[in-house]
N, C-alpha and C positions, 0 to 999 in steps of 0.2 A: 504494500500500500504506500501511497505517496505521503510525504510530510505535508502538514497544513501550510507551511510557509511556501513550499513549492507550488501547491495548488493555487494559493493566493497570488503569487508572482505570475504564474502562467495565465491566470484569469485576467489579471490587469493588462498583460501584454496582448492577449486576444482582444480585449475591449479596446485597447489603444489602436491595434491594427484595424479593427472594424471601424473605428472613428475615422482613421486615415482613408480607408476605402470609401466610406460614405462621403467624406469631404471631396475626394476625387470625382465621384459621381455627381456631386452637387456642382462642382466646378464645370464639369462638362454640360450640365443642364443649364446653368446660368449663361454660359457662353459669352461672358464679358470679362475683360481683363481686370477692370476695377473691382468688380464683385469677387472675382477669383482671388485677387490679392487679399481681400478682407477675409475670405474663408481660410486662405493659407495662413494669415496672421493669427487667426483663432487657433490653428493647430500649434502655433508656437507656444501657446499656453499649456496645451495638453501634454506635450513632450516632457517638459521639466517636472510637471506634476506626477506623471507616470514614473519617471526616473527616481524621484525622491521617494515615492510611495513603495515602489518595488524594492528599492535598496533598504528602506526601513523595514519592510517585511522580512527581507533576507537577513538583515542584522539581528532582528528580534528572534528569528528562527535559529540563529547560531550564537546567540548571546551567551549561552552557557559554555561555549567552546572557544570564545575569542576574548582577548583582554580588552580592557577599557581603552588602553593606549591605541590599539589597532582600530577600534571603533572610531576613536577621535581622528585618526589619520584618514580613515575612509570618509568621514564627514568633511574634513578639510579638503580632500580631493574632490568631492562632489561640489563643494562650495566654489572651488577653483573652476570647475567645468561651467557652472552656472554663471559665474562672473565673466569668464572668458567668452561665453556665447552672448551674453547680454551687451557687452561693450564693443 
């Protein structure tokens, strides 16, 4: 049987992929560059939220096997990714 953390992470990734596919179909439907950019910008919010949530679930799932120092380094790394993408 799968661990709860694995199921949660996979479910979030499936949801994220489904949102991406729906956005692509919506972009094709609206057929306007301006509206397509708005839809694409909305996806820029979904990506980081899924990244943070799946990483949090994973860290909670292995919190009994990993030190607090390593968790802190992982959080610093995620912060650097988000800051780098943002600016």
